[in-house]
N, C-alpha and C positions, 0 to 999 in steps of 0.2 A: 519143522525145525527152521528156525529164524536165524540166519547168520548175523555177525556183528555189522556187517555193512548195511543190512536191512533193518537192524536196530538204528543205525545212524540216519537212515533214510525216513524211517517213520516210527521208531520206538519211543515210548514215553516212560517216565518214571513209574508210573502205575503198572507197567509190564514187568517191572523188575523181579516179582516173585516167580515169574515164568522161567527165570534162569537160575533159581536158588533151589539146591537140593537139601534135604535133611539126611545126615548120616546116621546110621542106626547100628546098635550093637547086636550081638546074636540074639539078645532077648527081646529085640525090637525097641529097646529104649533109645530115645534120642541123644547122640553125642555131640552134635554141633551142626553147622552148616558148610556148605560148599557151593561154588557156582561155576557154570560153563564158560570157558575161555576159548574153546573150539567146538566143533561139532560133536566130537566124541571124547572130549577132555574137560576135565573138572578139577578145580584146584580147592585145597582145603588146608587147615593147619595140621601139622603133624600130631600135635596133642589131641586134636579131635580124632583121628585115626587111632591113636594109641587108646582114647577113651571108648572107642568103638570095639576095643580088644583086637586091633589089627596092627600091622607093621609093614615094613617094606616088603613088597612082592606078594603081599597076601591080598585075599579078595575081602571086600567089604560091601555091606548092603547100604542102599540109599533109595530115597524116593523124591519125587517132585510134587509135594502136597497140592500145589495150585494148578497142575497139569493132569488132565484126565488121562488114565491108562498109564501114567508113568510113576508107578509104585513098584516096590519090592524089586528095584534093579539091583544088579551085581557088577561091580568093577574091580579092577585089580590096581594096586598102588604101584605106579610106574617109577615115579621119582620121589625121594625122601631126603628131606633135611630134619634132623633131630631137633625136638622141642627146645632143647637147650641152647641152640644156635639160631639158623633161620626160621625154624618151625614151618616148614612148608612141605606139603605133599600133593602130588599130582596122581589122579585116578583116572585110568582109561576105560571107557565104557565100550561095550561090544557095538553099539549102534547109537545114533542120535534119536533121542526120544521125540516123537511127533509132538508139535505144539510147544516145545521148549524155546527158549531165546539164548542166543550166544552173546554175551556182553563185550562191547568193545573196550579195549584197553587204552588208557590214556598215559599221562605222566603226572606225578605228584609234585614236580617241580613248579613253582610259581603259583600254587594254589592257596596260599596263606590267606585266611579270612573267607574261603568259599564254604557255603553251606554243603553238607553231605547227608546222604541217607544210606540206610542199608536195611537188610532183611535178615531175620533170623528167628530161632524157635526157643525162646526163654520158656521157663517152667510156667510162668503167669500168663503166658500168651494163649490165644486160642490154639487149637490142634494145628491149623494150617500155617502158624506163624504170623508175624506182624513186623511193621516197619518201625525203624528207629532213626533218629536224626542226630546231628552234631555239627561241629564247625572246625576248620582246619586251623591248627595252631601254627605249626612249622615242621620242616623236615629235620629229623636228628641224624647227624652222621653216623657212620658204622663205627663200632668199637672193636677191640681186638677179639672179643668173644661173641659178638652179636652184630648182625647186618644192620643197615639203616632203617630207621623207623619213622613214620609219619605220626606226629602227636595230634590228638583230637580234644577240643574242650567242648562245654555244654553237651556232653555225651551221656547224660543221665539215662536216657532211653536205651542206650546200648549195654545191655546186661549180659549175664552168663546165658549162653545159647545162641549169641551172635557170633562167636567164634568161628571164623572160616567164612563168614559172610562177605559180600562185595561192599566196598565204599565207592558210592557213586556221586561224583562231583556235580552239583545241580547247575552249575555255571556252563560246563562244557558238555554234560550228558555222557562223560567217559568215566570209566572206573579207574580210580588212581591207586587202589590197594586193597588188601584183605585184611579185614578186623582180625587181630591176633590177641591182644591182651587188654583186660579191663582192670583198672587199679581198685584196690580197696581202700576205703577211707582210713584214716588213723583214729586214736582214741579220741581226738577232738572233732572227728567227723569231716576232717579236711581231705581234699583230694578226690571228692566225689566228681563224677561227670569227666573223668579223664580216661581216655582210651588210646591204644597204640596200634598201629596199622602197618603191616608189611607192604611197602610200595611196590608199584608195577615193575619198577626197574629190577628189583630183586627177583621177582617172579620170571621176568625175561631171562635173566642171567641163568637161573636154574633150568629153564625150558627154553633153549634157543629157538625153537620152532615158532614161539610167540613173538621173538624179536621181529622188528620191522624190516622187511626184506629190502635190500638195496638194488632192486630191479624195477626200472621203469617200463610199465606196460604200454606206453604211448611212443610213438615213433617220431612226434614232431613232424618235420618235413621229409624225413627219410621214409623209403617204402618198407612196408611190411615184407618179410621174407618167410620161407617155410618154417624157420624155428620160431616165429612170432605168430604162428596160426592161432594159438589159443587167445590171442589177444585182438585178433582180427574179427570184429564184431559189427552187427548192423548191416551186412552186405549180402544177407542170405538170397534176396531175389536176383541180384546180379550174378551171384555163383550158380544159382539154378539156370539162368538163361544161358550161360556158358556151358553148362553141363548138358543141357537139351541140345545144344548146337553140336557138341561132340558126339552125343548119342546118336545123332543122324549119320554117323560114320562118314562125314565129309572130310576129304583128305586135306583140304586147305580152309582155314578160317582166318578172317581179318577182324580183329577186335579193335574199334575205333572209340576215341573218347577225347573230351578236350583236356588240355593240360591242367593237371590238379584233380583229375576225377579219380585217382587211385587205380589205374589200369594195372600197373606192375604189381601193386599189392593184392589186387584182385586174383591175378593169376597165381602168384607165389604163395600168398597166405591163405588164400581161399579156395581156388579151383585145384590146385596140386595136392592139397591134403584131402580134399574131398575124394579125388580119384584114388589116392593112396588107401582110403578107408573103403573103397569099393562101391562107390556111389553108382558107378556105371558097371555093367556086367563085365568082369574081367579086368577092371581099371586098377585094381590093386596090384596086378602083375604087369601093368605098362612101365615103360622105361622112360621117365620124363627127363628130358634134356633142356637146359636154358642157356640161351646165348644172346649176346648183343653185338650189333655190327662193329661198333668201335671203328678201328682203322681198316680192318680186314675181315670181312664176315666169315669167309671160308676158314680162315685160321681160327677164329673164335668157335665155329662149329666143331672143328677138330679138337680144340681144347675142351669143348663141353662133353665130348665123349664119342665123337665119329671120326676117328683118325683116317686119313686117306681121302677125305671128301674132296679136296682140292684136286688131286691128280685122278682118281678113280671115278669121282661123281658121288652124288649123295646116295644114289640107289645102292651102289656097291657098298658104301661105308655103312649104310643101314643094315644091309643083309649080313655083312660081317659081324657087326655088334650083336645082332639077334642070335647068330649061330654061336657066339660065345656065351650067350646067356639064353639057353633054351626055354627056361621058365617064363621069359618075357616075349609075349607074342606081338607087341607093337611098341613103336617108339614115338614119344610125343615130343615134338621139337618146338620149343617156344622160343621165338625171336623177338625179344622185347626192344622197345625203342626202335622200331624198324625205320624210322625217319632218318636215323643216322645214316643209313645206307643211301638214302635219297640225297642227302647233303653231299655225300662223296660222290655220286653220280653226277652232280652239277659241278663237281671241283676238278673236272678234267680226267677222271678215271672212268669215263663213260663205258668204254669197251668191256672192262671188267665187271663193271656194274650190270651191263645187259647180259652178260655170261651167267652171272649169279641168279639173275631173275629168270633167265631161260631155264636153268637147272632146277630152280624150285618149282617153276611151272610144270615142267615135265615130270618131275618126281610126284608132284601132287596129283597128276593125272594117271601115272602108271603105277605108282607103288601103293599098294593097299595095306603095307605093314607101317606106313609111316603117315602120322597126322602132324600138320603144321599149322601153328597158330602165330600169326604176325600181329604184333601188338604195336599200334601206331597212333600218334596224335592225329585227330581228324583234320587239323588244319593243313596237313601235308597231302590230303586226298587229291588236289587238282595236280601236284607234282608226280603222285603215283600214277593218275590217269594219263598224264602226257609222256611219262617216261617209260612206263610198263603196262600198257593196256592189255596185254595178254594176261599177265598175273592178276590184273583187276578183274578181268572177265573169268578167271578160274576161281577167285576168291570171293566173288559176289554172291554165290549161292550160300556161303557161309559166313557173310557179313553180318556183324553184330555190333551194335552201339551200346556203350555202357549206359545203364538207366541214368537219367539226368536229375533225379530228385530224390532226397531222403525225408522219410516220415518222421514224426516225433518219436514213435518207437525205435525207428532205426537210430536216430540220434541219442536216445536213452541207452540203448545197448552199447554204442560206441563210447559213451561216456562212463557208463557205470561197471559194465561187466569186466573189462580189462582190470580195473581197480579191485574189484571183488576178487578177482583170480589171484592176486598177490596180497590179498587180506588188508587192503586199504580201503577206506571208507570216506564218504562226503558227509559233511554237516548237513542236517536236515534242510531241504529245499534248495541246496546248491545245484543238483543237476537239472532242476527245473528252470532255475535263474539262467544257467548256461544255454539251455535249449532256447529259452526265450530270446536271449542275446543273439544267438545264431540265427534264428529267425527274423530277427529285426535288421540283421545286415543286408537282407534283400525283402524290403516291405511288400513287394508283389507277391513273393513266394509265401510270406507269412499269412497272407489272407487264405491262402489254401493249406496252410499249416504243414507246408513243406519247405525244404531248403535246398538250393541247388547243390549237386554233388561236388562241384568245385570249391565249397567252403570246407572241405575235409582237411586240406593242409592247414588252413587257418584254425580249425578246431583241435586238431592233433597237436599243433604248436602251442596253443593255449593250455592244453591239458599237460603237456610236457613241462612248461613252466611252472604250472600249477604243482606238478609233482616234486619239483625241485624245492618247493617252498611248503611242502606238506609239514604237518606237526603232530606228533604222536601218532603216526599212521592214519592221519586224516587230512583231507583237503577242506580247508576252511574258507568262509566267506570273506574274511580278512585278507587271506592271501589272494584270492581272486580279485578283490578291489585293488590290492597293491600291484598286481601286474597289469592293471588296466582293463580288466574283463576281456572279452573276446576280442573287441576292436583294439583296445589298448596294447594288447600283447604284440601287436603288429610293429609298432614304432621300433622297438629295441631291434627286432630281426631286420627290418628294413634298412636301418642305418647300418647294421652289420654288413648287409649285402653291398652297400656302397663302398664300404671300406675295402672290399675286395677288387675295386676298380682303380685304374690309374687315373690321374687328373683329367686326361683327354677323353677316357672312357666315361668318366663322371659327367662331363658335358654332353656326351651322347646319352647317357641314362636320363639326363634332365629333360633333353627333347622328346626321348622315347615317353617319358612318364607324363610329361605336360600335354603331350599330343593325345593322351588317352583320357584327358579331362575336358569336358564340354564346359566353356566359360560360363560364369553366371551371367543371368540377365537381370540386372536390378530393376528395369522398367516394368518387367513383369513378375518380378519378385520370384525368380526361379533360380534356386542355388546351383553351384557347380556340380556336376554329375558325371558318372562315368560315360566314356564314349567308346564305342567299338570302331577300331580302325583297321582297315586291311593291311596286312603284313608288308606288302609291296610298298604302300604309302607311307607306312611307319618307317621303313628303311629309308625312303627319301628324306623324310623329315628329320630322321635322326643323324644322317650323314652330314648335314650342316652345309652352309654355303662353300666350304672348302672341300666338299666330298671326301669325308672321312673313309678309309679303307672298310670295304665290305666286311672284312674279318673282324675289325673291331666292332661295327654294328651288330653283327650277328652274335659276337661274344657277349656283348652287353644284353641284348635280347635274351640270349641263352642264360645268363646269370639271373637276370630278373625272373625268368620263368622258373628256373631252378629253385630260386627262394620263394617261389610262389607268390611274388608281388604282382606278376602279371600272369594271366592265363591266355592261351591261344585255342582256337576252335574254328571249325567251318560252319558256315551258315548255308542252308539250302534255300535257293530262291523258289518260292512257290509257284512261279510261273514257268519255270523250266522243269524238264524231265527229271524224275528222282534220281536217275543214275548219272546226270550231267555233273560236271565238277563243279565242286563248292568254292566258294571264296573264303580263303583263310583269314581271320581277323584276330586281333588281339584286344584285351581290355584289362583294366585294374581288377584284381580279384574282389574287390568290393568298395562302396563308396566311404567306408570308415577311414580308408587310406586319405582321401581328400580332406576329411574333417580333422583326423587325430594325427597324422604324420606332418609334424611342423615343417620339415625339409621340403616335402612336396607343397604344401600349402603355400610356403613362400615362393617356390619356383613358379606355381601357377599364378600368383599374384604378379610376379615379375614379367611372365610371358603372356599376360592377359591380352595386351594390346594386339600382339601378333595373331593369336588364336581368333580374337574377334574379327580382325581383318580377314584371316583365312576363311572363316565361316561366310562372311559376306561375298568374298571373292568366288567361293564355291558354288554359292546360289546364282551368282551372274554367269559362272562357267558352265553350269548345268544348262541354263536358259540358251546360252550361246551354242553349246554342244547340240542342243536340240533344234533350234532354229537358224542358227548361223546369222543372226541379226548383228550387223556391226554395232548397233546401239548398245548392246550388252557388253561390249568389251570396255575394259577400264580406260579411264580418262581423267585428266585433271589431277586433283589432289588424291583420289583413289589410285591412280597409276603411280604418282610420285611416292605414295606410301607403300605400294607393292614393291617398287624398286628398291626402296630403302630396306624393307623387311628381307627382301631376297639377298641383300648383302650380309645380313645378320643371322638368317635362318635358312635351313634346307627347305625345299618345297617339293610337294608331290609332282610327278611328271605331268599330270593333267593341268595342275595349276600353273606350273612353270611354262608349259606350253601355252596356256591361256594369257599369262603375263607377256610372253614373247609376241603373241598375236596382237595384244593391246599395244606393245611398244612399236611393233611394225606398223600397225595402222596410224599411230600418232605420227610416226616418221613419214608415212605417205602423206598425211594430212599436211605436216610441216613442209614437205617438198611441194606439195601443191600450193600451199600458201606462199612459199618463196617464189615460185613460178609467177603467181598473180602479182605479188609485190614487185617482182622485177618488171614485169610488163607495165604495171601502173607507174612504177618509177620512170621508165623510159618514155611514157606518155608524158609524165610531168617534166622531164627535162625537155622534151620538145616544145611543150607548151611554154616552158620558162624560157627557152631561147627565143621562141617567137615574141613572147611578151617583152623580152629584154630588147629585142630589135625595135619593136614598136615603142618601147619606153625610151630607147636611145633616140629615136627620131623625135619624139615628143619633148624630150629633153632638149634637143639640139633647136628646135623651133622655139621653145620657151626661152633658151638662152640667147637666141638671135633677137627675140622681141625685147628682152631685158637689156640687151647691149644697146639697141636703138633708143629705149627710153632713158637708159643711163647717158648716152650722148645728149640727148634733148635736154636733160636736166643739167648737165654740165654747161651746155650753151647759155641757158637761162641764168645759171649762176654767174657767169662771166658778164652777163649783161647788167646784173644788179649789184655788180661789186662795189660800185661807187655811190649807187643810189641808196641801197639798202644791204649793208654789209652782212648784217645779221641774217636776213633772208638768203643772201647769196651764200653765206656759209652753210645754213641748213640745206639748200639744195645741192651744194656740192657733196655733203654728206650722204644725202639720199641717193644721189647719182652713183656714188661708189658702193653703196649697199646694193643697189640695184643690179649692177654688174661691174666688174672690175676692169672697165675700159680705160684706155689711155687717156681719153678726154676727162673722164671722171677723176682720174688720179690727178691729172694737171689742175682742175678746178678745185679740188681738195687741198692740194699744195698752196694755191694761190690764196684760198681762205685762211690757210694756217698763218700766212704772213700779216694778215690784218692785226692792228692793235687790239689788245684785250679789252673790251667794254663791259659795262654792267648794266643791267636793266633795273631800274627803280619801279616796281609794281605797287599799286595801291590806290592811285587815283581812278575814279570812275568815268571821268570825262576828260576832255582835251586839256593838256597843260599849256598855260598861256604864258607863264613866266617862271624863271629860275634865277637864283642868286646864290653865290658862294661867300661863306663867312671869310673874314679877313685871314684866318689861319688855314683856310682851304680843307678843313676836316668836316665841314658841315655844309649841307646844301639845302636850300629852301625851295620848294616848288609851289606854285599857285595854279589852280585848275579851274575849269568851268564847273566843277561838281560843288564849288563854294567852300573849298577847303584848302588850307596850306599844311604842307607836310614837310617837317625837318628831318633829314636823313644823315645817317653816319656814312661818310664816303668810304670808310674802310671796310665796313661790313655790309653796306647796301641796305640795312635795316632802318625803319622809322623810329627816330628818337622821341618825337612828339607830333601832335596833330592839333592844329588851330582851326578851331570850329566856331560857328555862330556869326560868320560873315553873311551879308545879304548879297545874294547873286554870284555872279561870276567873279573870280579873282583875276585881276589883269595885270598885276604889277607886285613884286616883292623886292625888298632891299634889306641889307644887314648894316647895322650901325658899325662904327669903326672899331668898337672893342668886341663885336660879335655877339653882345649880350642882348640886343634888341632887333626886332624885326618889324619892318613897317610894311603894310599890305594896302593896295588899292583895289576897291571892287565897286560893284553897282552902288552909287549913292553913298559910299563911305570909305574912310580911311582910318586905319587903326595901328597903334604900336603895341607890340607883344613881347613878353618875356620869352627869349629864345630857348632857355632851358626848360622851363615848366610848361610852356605853351598857353599860359593864362594872358588875357588881355590887360594891357596897362592903361593906355590913354587912347580915346576915339578922337580922330581929327575931323571936325565938322565944318561945315560951310558950303561944301559943293552941293549943287542942286541936281546933279546928273552923274553919270559913271564916272569914277576917278580912273583914268587910263594909266598913270605913271606916279611913281614915288621914288624919292631919293634923299639920301642923308648928305649933310655938309661934310667936308674933310674932318672938322673937328668933332662931329657927331653930335652937336647940340642943335641943329636945325634940320628939319625935314621939309622938303619941297614936294608939293603935289600938284598935278595937272589933270583937269577933268573935261568931260564933254559939254559942260556948261559954259566952255569958253574962258574959264578962269584958271589961274594958277595961284597956289597959296603957299 
């Protein structure tokens, strides 16, 4: 017998005949068809039952022609709606015929235009029946005398003999109704190919057991309890291990597992129901009690069913309870989430904590009527070893770890079996797709075709969200894609977890989550991945630079763990003894959070620089811790960055100590540098003082020499004052520049009183004669260089130059009007234009050098005297 869920997993339209029965009259004549909607329930038309000469509460014959050995069966009509109204009848079978199929029911809504097929037994068909096809037109609303109907077109194949047959939607693979009526053509042969179908909605209204159950078989992130045992699947091996442990009659057992491994569910929905069914000898009569420490363990134990445990002790409380229930030979006390007690023990209630531990240990050793199972997260193992070594010693023989991996069959059972229990199905291939996606969340495990047990919360959460979006009793690929598949379903849940936190706690959550991500390394093309971080270190990082209260940090970590965003577990060091305390660590539930949770992805991007620095600092810290080489301490920009990061982020204790050591070393180096600088500065001051003294002496000697030279120059200036005033003035200036002696100042003042003169420069040889013009504004000079220059007295510049004379110029003279210049030189005398400098008239006659020239008062006569002894 194949169920509807199995049809959805692998049924094909060609398997349709295995679900269809032929209803027979008393004479064996075919009356119509019917099909299985449950393992022992068949539906058909009421008019088919009437054609088989039966009615309400009657028995009717039927056969499954396409199933071997399923002929001449008898059922009785259980539900009946008259042919004139809904025209429906349900037939109950004594048992499910082997080899038959149960067809999955869908919905007729929204099927317009879909192709459909059916199976029936018309007279013209072979004895075993045949297929017919059609097309959905539309859903017709109910009328006062008739329920809703689904109209088919192009249904020419669906003739008499198909009544009561299933109508299978080829698009969805689901049955959307039962063929009820076939129209007859009118006189013009119109109306052929029209058929009417009773939709599945009407069938469910008549038979409520077919209606979709509003029960979710998946727990999301909530633990399975005893009442959910029928949906707790895929954990058979873990249940067997715990039962084997209890079969050893050990009084105390310790069940360890990482956060998210389903420890509570394993006990409540797996182990306790198995014991109740008598899996161990006499275990069906055991008295199971379940408690959690919460705020007060003994109070919770009393509430669980052992009153008086606080005042009289556990042994007396157990004996009293067993005496009140003589049929129960043993009490099984399960203390779930035992780590809560360890948290209380570190919260100041240590004495009461130790008393509880001592009582449990004593009872476990002495009371053979009590078995205790402590269920605890394995990351609390070190605290248990440190706080209650006697308890750990007593529990070690019964220590058991939850199996850490799930196989493909385990995953299939977890996904499919709970849905099948509540008559829900999956579209074909969907369970396999979910399993593949679960394995891909941990690629390393996927190679071994196993998934870590810590994916259970993620898987259950995905299935619960899928259940909320089911359609017509089926989980669909479309809904699975809509919720983001296994990895995408996390985003909504994670954001809802953050909404539970206050703004300050969200900042802590950000530090917790980003600390659990190893930054990407673009240089090596390594993407960001999950990182396992010791819980103590995580608390330091989450506390921040202002040291947030431990209560807030622990509350955030607890919230994230409760929502299964992070998991915690303990790691065993292979180099240490197996019984040695293990280090508790935390990590993200899977890498999909980094990829698909936008909030975390943005936080990781913003904190990328800090975690890169932290990784580099950790490498140096580990080298420094091993070798104590001061060169491994931080310095320069790395130290400056570390100081800056420490102001904005919390640091683990070892990194904080490393940073402090680096700062201390830099301060020592700075102090040493300051001492050296001070010493060198002192030497420099001494050297400068000595140099200053020597410099002062040198300056004094130089000043003395300069003063002596200044006095000497002043004396020479006074000597030349009358002979060469110009030189005297220059010497006076130089004397004062050399040193400001009284003598130099006096000589400078004397030179200042000299009349102002002007030097006329231009001749290249001795000047032998000068003459002023009558208006005193022009000066003519004759020189041995053979030229005469005419000067502007006011500016001292040459107005014109008389050239072409032979030999030295010995004499020059101006005419009365100043317009003519007479010159006398070797062997010649000339008259010149004083303005243009051009020669006017040569005065000839002398045979030797002309020594003098002169104009008469009226300017009309020129006299010359020469070396030839004549005057002209």
